[in-house]
N, C-alpha and C positions, 0 to 999 in steps of 0.2 A: 700225558699220562692220565689214564681214565681210572676214578675210584667208584666202587660201589659199595655203599653202606646198607646193610640190611639191619633190620631191627624188628621187635614185635613177638618174637619166639618166646616159649617158656614152658612151664608145667601147668597142663589142664587137665580136668576130669572129662571123662567120656561124656559126650553131651554137649560140652561147653564150646566156646568160639575162642579163636584169636585172630589178629590181623596182623600181617605182614607188612612191612614197607621196605623198598628198596631205591635209595636214591643216587642216582648217577652224578658225577662232578668231574672236573678236570676238562682236559681237550676232547670232549666231545660235544659235537655241536646238533646233528641230526640224529635222531634215532628212529629205526625201522622198528622190527617187533622187538618187544619185551616178554619176558616168560619167567616162569618158577619151574624148577626141577627140586626132587627130592632123592634122599638116598638113606634107606634103612638100613640098619645094621646086617652085614653080611649079604646085601643085595646091590643089583646093579642100581645106577642113578637113573631115574625115570621122569618122564614128562608130567608135569601137574597141570599146567595151563599156558596159554600163550595170547597174546593182543598184538593186532597189528598197529601200526600208526593210524589208520582209520577207524580202529574201534572193533575190527573182527575178533572174535574170541573162540579158542578151542580148550577143551578140557578133556582130562583123561576119565574114562568110563566110571573109575572108581570114586570121583569127586564130582561127578555132575550132580546138580541140584543142591550142591551143599557148598561148594566153593565158588567164590566170584572174583576174577580178575579184573582189575579197572587201572587206568594210567591218568597221570596229570601230566601234560607234555610240557607245560610251563615249569615246573617243577622237576621235569625229568625223574620222575618217580612213578614205580609201579608198586601196586597192592595186591594182596591176597588176602580177602575175606574167607575165613574158615568156620563154618559153623557145623553143628552136629558132629563134632570130632570123635573119630574111633580109635581105639588103640592102634590100629593098622596105619594109621595117619602119621605115627612116629617116625621122625627121621630128622636129617640134617636137609634144611631147605635152601636152595639156592636160586638166586636171581640171575637173571641173564638179559644182557642187551645186545642189538645188533646196531653198531655204528654204521650209519647210512653212507656216509662220505668214505669208509675206509672198506667195508663189506668186512668186518671183522666183528667177532663177538666178545664181549668183555663178561666176565664172572665174577660175582661176589664171592665172600668167603664163606658164607652159609651161616644159618642160624637155627639153633636146635629146638625142635619142637617135640615135646613129651605129652603124650596121651595115657593117662591112667586108666584101668578098667575099675 
């Protein structure tokens, strides 16, 4: 069984920063890509950022230049540094990891990010 524990969400004023973390544990040995998605109220879940095992990153256009994704392979942890936050960044943020051995994705339960304007 695989567990993903997210942390770092909260309430912040516009222009502020937050750092999200997501640690994988349990029966997962090798991880390919890791990423973050978010879902705002009444909207579909959307991709925020991804990072491959080799460190290649991709970002949604809406967060480029403001968010940075990184990972610590030894800790099986992915991070999302969010700067210059805007009210439209409000939502539940979910991490996802791709199990390299079984070619399946695991999702976290989500952490709430609220940006007040």
